[in-house]
matplotlib code that plots the C-alpha trace (Angstrom):
import matplotlib.pyplot as plt

x = [138.7, 135.4, 135.7, 136.4, 133.4, 131.1, 132.5, 132.0, 128.5, 127.7, 129.5, 127.9, 124.3, 125.5, 127.1, 124.0, 121.9, 124.2, 124.0, 120.2, 120.1, 122.2, 119.9, 116.9, 118.4, 118.9, 115.4, 113.7, 116.1, 113.4, 111.1, 113.8, 113.9, 111.3, 107.7, 106.4, 106.8, 104.0, 101.4, 102.0, 99.8, 101.0, 102.3, 99.6, 98.5, 99.7, 103.3, 103.2, 101.9, 104.7, 107.2, 105.8, 105.7, 109.3, 110.3, 108.6, 110.5, 113.8, 113.2, 112.4, 115.6, 117.7, 116.2, 117.1, 120.7, 120.8, 119.3, 122.0, 124.8, 126.6, 127.7, 125.6, 126.8, 125.6, 122.0, 121.9, 121.6, 118.5, 117.0, 117.5, 115.7, 112.8, 112.7, 112.7, 109.8, 107.9, 108.5, 107.3, 104.2, 103.5, 104.0, 101.6, 99.0, 99.6, 99.0, 96.0, 94.4, 94.6, 93.2, 90.2, 90.7, 92.0, 95.0, 98.3, 101.0, 104.0, 104.3, 103.9, 107.1, 108.4, 108.6, 110.4, 113.6, 116.7, 118.7, 122.4, 124.0, 127.6, 128.0, 128.4, 131.7, 131.6, 131.2, 131.5, 134.4, 133.7, 134.6, 131.9, 129.3, 130.5, 130.1, 126.6, 125.6, 127.2, 125.4, 122.1, 122.6, 123.0, 120.0, 117.8, 118.8, 117.8, 114.6, 113.8, 114.5, 112.2, 109.4, 109.9, 109.4, 106.1, 103.3, 100.6, 100.2, 98.5, 96.9, 100.3, 101.6, 104.2, 105.6, 105.7, 107.6, 110.1, 110.5, 111.0, 113.7, 115.5, 115.5, 116.9, 119.6, 120.6, 120.8, 123.0, 125.3, 125.4, 126.2, 129.2, 130.4, 130.0, 132.1, 134.9, 134.8, 135.0, 137.7, 139.8]
y = [91.4, 92.8, 96.0, 94.1, 91.9, 94.9, 96.7, 93.7, 93.2, 96.7, 96.4, 93.2, 94.6, 97.5, 95.0, 92.9, 96.0, 96.9, 93.3, 93.4, 96.7, 95.2, 92.2, 94.6, 96.6, 93.5, 92.3, 95.7, 96.7, 96.1, 98.5, 101.1, 101.1, 103.9, 104.4, 102.7, 104.5, 106.1, 103.7, 101.2, 100.8, 101.9, 99.3, 97.4, 99.0, 95.9, 96.5, 100.1, 98.9, 96.3, 99.0, 101.2, 98.3, 97.4, 101.0, 101.1, 97.9, 99.4, 102.6, 100.8, 98.8, 101.9, 103.9, 101.2, 101.2, 105.0, 104.9, 102.5, 104.8, 106.2, 109.6, 112.8, 114.6, 118.0, 116.8, 115.9, 112.2, 112.7, 115.1, 112.4, 109.9, 112.3, 112.8, 109.0, 108.8, 111.4, 109.4, 106.2, 108.0, 109.2, 105.7, 104.3, 106.9, 106.1, 102.4, 103.0, 105.2, 102.2, 99.8, 102.0, 101.7, 98.2, 97.4, 98.4, 95.8, 96.6, 97.1, 100.4, 102.2, 101.8, 105.3, 104.3, 103.2, 104.6, 106.9, 106.7, 110.0, 108.9, 109.7, 106.1, 104.5, 101.9, 104.2, 102.5, 103.7, 106.8, 105.1, 102.4, 105.1, 107.0, 103.8, 103.3, 106.8, 106.4, 103.1, 104.7, 107.4, 104.8, 102.8, 105.9, 107.1, 103.7, 103.8, 107.3, 106.3, 103.3, 105.4, 108.1, 105.5, 104.1, 105.0, 105.8, 109.0, 107.9, 111.2, 113.0, 110.8, 109.0, 112.4, 113.6, 110.5, 111.1, 114.7, 113.5, 111.0, 113.9, 115.7, 112.6, 112.2, 115.9, 115.6, 112.5, 114.2, 117.2, 114.9, 113.5, 117.0, 118.0, 115.1, 116.0, 119.6, 118.6, 116.1, 118.5]
z = [12.0, 13.3, 11.4, 8.1, 8.7, 9.2, 6.2, 4.0, 5.3, 4.1, 0.8, -0.4, -0.4, -2.5, -5.0, -5.0, -5.8, -8.6, -10.1, -9.7, -11.6, -14.4, -14.7, -14.5, -17.4, -19.5, -18.9, -19.8, -22.6, -25.3, -23.3, -23.3, -27.1, -27.0, -28.1, -31.2, -34.4, -36.5, -37.6, -34.9, -31.9, -28.4, -26.0, -24.0, -20.7, -18.8, -20.1, -18.9, -15.6, -15.3, -16.0, -13.2, -10.8, -11.7, -11.2, -7.8, -6.7, -7.9, -6.0, -2.8, -3.0, -3.9, -1.1, 1.4, 0.2, 0.6, 4.0, 5.2, 4.0, 7.1, 5.8, 5.7, 2.5, 3.7, 3.7, 0.0, 0.6, 2.8, 0.2, -2.4, -0.2, 0.2, -3.6, -4.1, -1.6, -3.7, -6.9, -5.1, -4.0, -7.6, -9.0, -6.4, -7.4, -11.1, -10.5, -8.3, -10.9, -13.3, -10.7, -9.8, -6.1, -6.0, -3.9, -5.5, -5.7, -3.6, 0.1, 1.9, 2.7, 6.2, 7.5, 10.7, 8.9, 10.5, 8.3, 9.1, 10.1, 10.3, 14.0, 15.3, 16.4, 13.6, 10.5, 7.2, 5.0, 3.0, -0.3, 0.4, 1.0, -2.1, -4.2, -2.8, -4.0, -7.4, -7.9, -6.9, -9.5, -12.2, -11.0, -10.7, -14.2, -15.7, -13.8, -14.9, -18.6, -18.2, -16.8, -19.5, -22.2, -20.9, -23.4, -20.9, -18.9, -15.7, -15.1, -14.9, -12.0, -14.2, -15.4, -11.7, -10.7, -13.5, -12.3, -8.7, -9.8, -11.6, -8.2, -6.5, -9.1, -8.8, -5.0, -5.1, -7.6, -5.3, -2.4, -4.2, -5.1, -1.5, -0.4, -2.9, -1.7, 2.0, 1.3, -0.9]

ax = plt.figure().add_subplot(projection="3d")
ax.plot(x, y, z, "-o")
ax.set_aspect("equal")
plt.show()
């Protein structure tokens, strides 16, 4: 009973994050339609800023989910977390450049968070961990698309965040391939 309870307590946050990402996708779907056509004015700066802030919030939640995963995946999961950190940093710089030194919304990343290595007695089931990584890929791809569609450049920081998210996505895909290889 104790193992089932622990497994469910790890599964429900992943399901919650997936539901949140679907709601997030529904809310921003007009923003994902793409830049305005010729002859129309670009989106307001505040909309681009909101897209970046929403992306930052999504990245923070996704990173927490990945940090709680128990399995190592040959170091790819940790590399993806580092790439998400880099993307978060770029988004903070982008927002800061628009606020001219004012405080950026969003809390600082907690660098002391424990990253699971899968060596404990009560490891989560591999399939739960695999689902967390697969969900994170979907969420990061949506976030990358959202950031790609923002009209403003932010001194190159937005593009750098998009690039870092691409690295994170590739690392997570490599992690799942690694798991299949090890399992097979």
